[in-house]
C-alpha positions in Angstrom: 30.2 -40.9 -16.2 26.7 -41.7 -17.4 27.6 -45.3 -18.2 29.5 -48.0 -16.5 32.3 -50.1 -18.0 31.3 -53.6 -19.1 33.3 -54.9 -16.1 31.4 -52.7 -13.7 28.1 -53.5 -15.3 28.7 -57.2 -15.0 29.6 -56.8 -11.4 26.4 -54.9 -10.7 24.4 -57.6 -12.4 26.2 -60.4 -10.5 25.7 -58.6 -7.2 21.9 -58.3 -7.9 21.7 -62.0 -9.0 23.3 -63.1 -5.7 20.7 -61.0 -3.8 17.6 -61.9 -5.7 18.4 -65.4 -7.0 18.6 -66.5 -10.7 16.8 -64.4 -13.2 17.1 -63.2 -16.8 18.5 -59.8 -17.6 18.0 -57.5 -20.5 20.7 -57.6 -23.1 21.2 -53.8 -22.9 20.0 -52.6 -19.5 19.8 -48.9 -18.6 22.4 -48.2 -16.0 21.6 -45.5 -13.4 24.5 -43.9 -11.6 23.2 -42.5 -8.4 24.5 -40.6 -5.3 22.9 -41.3 -2.0 22.7 -39.5 1.4 24.9 -40.5 4.4 26.3 -44.0 4.4 26.1 -44.4 8.1 22.4 -43.7 8.4 19.3 -45.9 7.9 17.9 -44.3 4.8 21.0 -45.2 2.9 21.8 -48.5 4.6 18.3 -50.0 4.4 16.7 -48.2 1.5 18.8 -46.1 -1.0 21.8 -48.5 -1.2 19.9 -51.8 -1.4 17.3 -50.4 -3.9 19.8 -49.2 -6.5 22.6 -51.7 -6.0 20.4 -54.8 -5.8 16.6 -54.6 -5.9 15.9 -52.4 -8.9 17.4 -54.9 -11.4 15.3 -57.7 -10.0 12.2 -55.6 -9.9 12.5 -54.4 -13.5 13.4 -57.8 -14.9 16.9 -56.5 -15.6 15.8 -53.5 -17.6 17.4 -51.1 -15.1 20.6 -51.7 -13.2 21.6 -49.3 -10.5 25.0 -48.2 -9.1 24.9 -46.0 -6.0 27.4 -44.7 -3.5 26.6 -42.4 -0.5 27.7 -38.8 -0.6 30.0 -39.5 2.4 32.0 -42.1 0.4 32.2 -39.7 -2.5 33.5 -36.8 -0.5 30.5 -34.6 -1.2 28.9 -32.2 1.4 25.4 -32.2 -0.1 25.2 -28.7 -1.3 26.7 -29.5 -4.7 24.7 -32.6 -5.5 21.9 -31.1 -7.5 24.3 -29.1 -9.7 26.1 -32.4 -10.4 22.8 -34.0 -11.3 21.9 -31.1 -13.7 25.3 -31.6 -15.4 24.6 -35.3 -15.8 27.5 -36.4 -13.6 24.9 -38.5 -11.8 21.7 -39.9 -13.2 19.8 -40.0 -9.9 20.5 -38.0 -6.7 19.2 -37.8 -3.1 19.5 -34.7 -1.1 17.8 -32.2 1.2 15.7 -29.2 -0.1 17.5 -27.1 2.5 20.7 -27.6 0.7 19.4 -26.0 -2.5 17.2 -23.3 -0.9 19.8 -20.7 -1.4 19.2 -20.9 -5.1 15.4 -20.5 -4.6 13.5 -20.4 -1.3 10.6 -22.3 -2.9 12.5 -25.5 -2.0 12.1 -24.8 1.7 8.3 -24.9 1.6 7.8 -28.6 2.3 9.8 -28.5 5.5 9.5 -25.1 7.2 10.9 -25.3 10.7 8.6 -26.3 13.6 5.3 -26.0 11.7 4.5 -29.8 11.8 4.9 -31.9 15.0 3.8 -35.4 13.8 4.8 -37.6 10.9 1.3 -38.2 9.7 0.8 -34.4 9.1 4.3 -34.2 7.6 3.3 -36.8 5.0 0.2 -34.8 4.0 2.4 -31.7 3.8 4.9 -33.5 1.5 2.2 -34.8 -0.7 0.5 -31.4 -1.0 3.7 -29.7 -1.8 5.1 -32.3 -4.2 3.7 -30.7 -7.4 5.3 -27.4 -6.5 8.7 -29.0 -5.9 8.3 -31.1 -9.0 8.0 -28.0 -11.1 10.8 -26.2 -9.4 13.2 -29.2 -9.7 12.5 -29.4 -13.4 13.0 -25.7 -13.9 16.1 -25.2 -11.9 17.9 -28.5 -12.2 16.5 -30.2 -15.4 15.4 -33.1 -13.2 12.4 -35.2 -12.6 11.3 -35.3 -8.9 10.3 -38.9 -8.0 10.6 -39.1 -4.2 10.0 -37.0 -1.1 10.7 -38.8 2.2 11.8 -37.7 5.7 14.7 -38.4 8.0 13.7 -38.8 11.7 12.4 -35.6 13.3 15.0 -32.8 13.8 15.6 -31.8 17.4 18.2 -29.9 19.5 21.2 -31.6 21.0 23.0 -29.4 23.5 26.2 -29.4 25.6 24.9 -28.0 28.9 21.5 -27.8 30.6 18.4 -26.8 28.7 15.2 -26.8 30.8 12.8 -25.0 28.4 12.7 -23.0 25.2 13.9 -19.8 27.0 17.2 -21.5 27.7 18.0 -21.5 24.0 18.4 -17.7 24.1 22.0 -16.6 23.6 23.1 -20.1 22.5 25.1 -20.7 19.3 23.2 -23.4 17.5 24.3 -25.5 14.4 21.8 -25.4 11.5 21.9 -26.7 8.0 19.0 -24.7 6.4 17.8 -21.1 6.4 14.4 -22.0 7.9 16.2 -23.6 10.9 18.2 -20.4 11.3 14.9 -18.5 11.4 13.8 -20.7 14.3 17.1 -20.3 16.2 17.0 -16.5 15.8 13.3 -16.5 16.8 14.2 -18.0 20.1 17.0 -15.5 20.6 19.9 -17.7 19.6 22.6 -17.4 17.0 22.6 -19.8 14.0 25.9 -21.3 12.9 26.4 -23.4 9.7 28.5 -26.4 10.4 28.8 -29.5 8.2 27.3 -32.6 9.8 30.7 -34.4 10.2 32.2 -31.4 12.1 29.5 -31.0 14.7 31.2 -33.0 17.5 34.5 -31.0 17.4 32.4 -27.8 17.2 30.6 -28.8 20.3 33.8 -29.8 22.0 35.5 -26.5 21.2 32.5 -24.3 22.0 32.0 -23.2 18.4 28.4 -24.2 19.0 26.4 -24.9 22.1 23.8 -27.1 20.4 23.2 -28.7 17.1 20.1 -29.6 15.1 19.8 -32.9 13.4 17.5 -36.0 13.4 17.1 -38.3 16.3 18.7 -41.4 14.7 21.4 -39.2 13.0 22.4 -37.9 16.4 22.6 -41.4 17.8 24.4 -42.9 14.9 26.9 -40.1 14.8 27.4 -40.3 18.6 26.7 -36.7 19.3 25.9 -38.0 22.9 29.6 -38.2 23.4 29.7 -34.4 23.8 26.0 -33.3 24.0 24.3 -34.2 27.3 20.8 -32.6 26.9 18.2 -33.2 24.2 15.5 -30.7 23.8 12.9 -32.8 22.0 10.8 -30.1 20.3 10.4 -31.0 16.6 11.9 -28.2 14.6 11.9 -29.9 11.2 11.9 -33.3 9.5 14.9 -33.3 7.3 12.6 -33.8 4.3 14.7 -35.3 1.5 14.1 -35.9 -2.2 15.1 -38.3 -4.9 15.3 -36.9 -8.5 16.5 -38.1 -11.9 18.3 -36.1 -14.5 15.6 -35.2 -17.0 17.5 -36.3 -20.1 18.1 -39.7 -18.4 14.4 -39.9 -17.4 13.2 -39.2 -20.9 15.6 -41.6 -22.4 14.1 -44.4 -20.4 10.9 -44.4 -22.4 7.4 -45.1 -21.1 7.9 -48.8 -20.2 11.0 -48.3 -18.1 9.6 -45.0 -16.6 6.4 -46.8 -15.4 8.4 -49.7 -13.9 10.9 -47.5 -12.1 8.3 -45.1 -10.8 6.2 -48.0 -9.4 9.2 -49.3 -7.5 10.3 -45.9 -6.3 6.8 -45.3 -4.9 7.1 -48.6 -2.9 10.5 -47.5 -1.7 9.2 -44.1 -0.6 6.4 -45.7 1.4 8.9 -48.0 3.1 11.1 -45.0 4.0 8.2 -43.1 5.6 7.3 -46.2 7.6 10.8 -46.7 8.8 11.2 -43.1 9.9 7.9 -43.3 11.8 9.6 -46.0 14.0 13.0 -44.5 14.4 12.3 -41.5 16.7 11.3 -43.7 19.6 14.1 -46.2 19.0 16.7 -43.4 18.8 15.4 -41.5 21.9 15.4 -44.7 23.9 19.0 -45.3 23.0 20.1 -41.7 23.6 18.4 -41.6 27.0 19.7 -45.0 28.0 16.2 -46.4 28.6 16.9 -49.4 26.3 18.8 -50.0 23.1 18.7 -53.0 20.8 20.8 -51.4 18.0 23.9 -50.5 19.9 25.3 -48.9 23.0 23.2 -47.0 25.5 23.9 -43.3 25.9 23.0 -41.2 28.9 21.4 -38.0 27.7 18.8 -36.0 29.5 15.6 -35.7 27.4 13.7 -32.5 27.9 10.1 -32.5 26.8 8.6 -29.1 25.7 5.9 -27.8 28.0 2.6 -26.4 26.8 4.0 -22.9 27.3 7.0 -23.9 25.1 4.7 -25.1 22.4 2.7 -21.8 22.5 6.0 -19.9 22.1 6.9 -22.1 19.2 3.6 -21.4 17.5 4.2 -17.7 17.8 7.8 -18.0 16.4 6.4 -20.1 13.5 3.9 -17.5 12.6 5.7 -14.3 13.3 9.3 -15.3 12.3 9.6 -18.5 10.3 6.6 -18.1 8.0 6.9 -14.3 7.7 10.6 -14.5 6.7 10.0 -17.3 4.3 7.1 -15.4 2.6 9.4 -12.4 2.3 12.1 -14.5 0.7 9.8 -16.5 -1.6 7.5 -13.7 -2.7 3.7 -13.3 -3.0 3.0 -16.0 -5.6 5.1 -18.5 -3.8 3.4 -17.8 -0.5 0.0 -17.9 -2.0 0.7 -21.3 -3.5 1.9 -22.6 -0.1 -1.1 -21.1 1.7 -3.5 -22.9 -0.7 -1.8 -26.2 -0.3 0.3 -26.8 2.9 -1.3 -23.9 4.8 -4.8 -25.5 4.5 -3.4 -28.7 6.0 -1.8 -27.2 9.1 -4.0 -24.2 9.6 -1.3 -21.6 9.1 -0.6 -18.8 6.7 2.7 -17.5 5.3 2.3 -13.7 5.4 5.1 -11.1 5.1 6.0 -9.1 8.2 
């Protein structure tokens, strides 16, 4: 599965040629078989898919040819992707650290729930924590970390009225990561793990009262068909990663490594820039204020009060950071405090 057939390779090259115009290709290009995130969302549609299926060949003068499909098309749920990357089933993989945190909580440290409220700070957090994740990805998955980028900010989408943070008490709330569960339990709710594709029926049947996902994800997946209130406190960023199987990375050699990394750095910057714009676009569409990308919804947007934000700060310190420090251990917490902690002015300390 590490290589494509000659027919598939020819197809990939022809597809790139039609996108980029006539160009010369290497006689023996390196083919990278990749798995992306969700095919219905912007990060795959505008960035992951076009980069690997079209742009990388043109940008590397035909030295590297990509072949990517989204996890949704491949029937994957996300939790298994890094194990498949380690096995070499895929050469390059995109995923969320929250999906692999069960194997080691160190992966949570770049996107702990509710600790950052703006994307500029989150970029600084991601950059500061990159070396920690790079080492962990190499150790646990025999992979080279090459990208960290966010999905739009994660908020709460509820069926039923929510006026402030206290209204979350007693609610069953869909989460996809342990740190989000810590937030939910910190506000007095019950965390429930539900796959992204199953959230709408879970809301319809009352399995959950609210779900956590990104702003554009909620819009594109049409959660507004069931959820009627959006509590717009940022409880995470859906920080994602891109990593290459280490054997594949080393086989590239210095020239191809340098070319690929330079192009991936550009791609990462573009993904951050896109995400910075998407919150406002999605929230306008969800509230029905205006929408240039599709149908208008009619959700009620609830802005957290100053008192809500003070409550969030207490939960972040006393529950989220304390529990994570306990899970990750003293050395892990110290590393976080000396990197991310200095940026946001918080400390991960055990209860």
